[in-house]
C-alpha angles and dihedrals in degrees: 000000000000108000114228115203102225094219101185093053093042092052090053092051093045089052091051096046112132092000112140094253135098108243110222118193110197132179144115119301116281094013092121106267093134092048093051090050091048090049090054091048088052089049090055091051091048088050091058103268109144114238090234087070092057129077120185119183126176110197094202089064112102095231090060096053089095089072098051095094098028111064093157095060089040089057093053091043088059098040094049092057095055133081099221093193085081135046110280132188127215121192118191113187118202088356093172087079088073115088109242090005088161091070092046092052092045091050092052093044095057093053112098117246095020116120108195126208123178138175133204136176100218140045090246086084090072100026091057129079089292089071091053098037095050103031108160093009101086137055123208123221112191115212122205132187117269118309117226089260090056090043089059091052088063090062127073096204110053097159092113104049089165092063092044090050090054088052091047091055090048101046103024125217108279104148094226095065091072092066092060140074114251094257092057099051095086092053091048092052089048089054090050091052092048091050093051096045098042099041103030101032122017100033095041093048094038092231117162105180098086094167095062091045093050092049090051090049091050090051090052092051090048091051099050110147093013127109108252141163135196088254092057092050091047093051093045093050091049093050100040104029103022089236116148112207129159120240089244093055092050090047090051090051091051093047090051091051090051091047090053088054091238087120138022123215116219119195126215122245120207106223091196098045090034096222143099117270115229100216143048104034129179126240131211128186126238091234133015090216087072091053091050090052093052098042103028116200090348086076091070092058090073102059095147094058091041088057089048088055092053091050092048092053091049090052088054090051090053090058097248131145110238132202136160113249124228123189113171107302095342131084136212111210094222137010104196125200109194124211090255090057097254120134130221134184119217131190120189126204129161088227135354099184094117112080094228091054092045092051092047091054092046096050098077091049092055091058093059111102101201130076102238119134117283123199134186111201119199140153090243110129106227139106119281108281130193124214118181089334094312116121121218108205133179106248095224091056089048093050092049093046094243 
């Protein structure tokens, strides 16, 4: 497999090297956390750090299972291998597998000359005692599957970015798919889904009714980009599937999916009232390949929301805070707060060539009373155009930074 140096994540880690913080790499299973951490380890070695000053342990490897219930001996196993008169680096991959891992990490952190890096595949890693024990002493770096720009780097012929973009929306960007022939990708994605659901959801929460959970998950995939609530899901499942679930059960299912990083919840912001609304959020998936696996060809019938999903993930990669905008009866797809504090408004449409569609997408912009940048992203192939201060940009150009 061609190895892509994930530059943005590497730059973050390089900038945080030897800083007195625990570096926590989070993200859904198989998104590339371990590879990023291995790349940084290789960077250290290339920079002159002797391998004897580096320890790398993956707790999903069979040979490390002996430590899962013995964090104290694991601590001494690590400490006794290091020369603490020099800067040392400890990498703990999928550390949440270790019972009382919080105490292990804290013990390593307080030792002088140990720079600690850990990964985990669910939000429990930071919502657990670790978040309380080490408040102010860690920094989280969230890893996502390949961006479209990274996806292109995996292909030798990139002359038809439009065709490759169609493929990206269909298969997603999980790094592991590039090691496989086309006819094996679906099975691989299915294995990824099973790993997430079994290890990060069902087993951890001790839920036994897999059928109800899977139907809730399918509904969430089918509703990407739409405003939903636990009540709506409950009522739909009761009407269409004759499944009786409480609102609380559905809400617990959704929260678990968000904690596993399979989905992201995006809250609505009232532009008139200037505050977050407490109900009816939207959800986007971490990778459209997962949606395709759940919904099959039905997934391709919702190209507009699929495109929204791609844009949402790219906004996360760029370090922005994202909300949905509400102004009266109209909606802005994304209110974007950039790291420098600037705000942007983004609408997403598969195409806006027809005048009626164009006017519909423009209408919410025209109700905004400030002068922040407004962008309409589409797949339409044409130069950037400006209409009443609103830019219409091809989404591929936007994703590639052109």
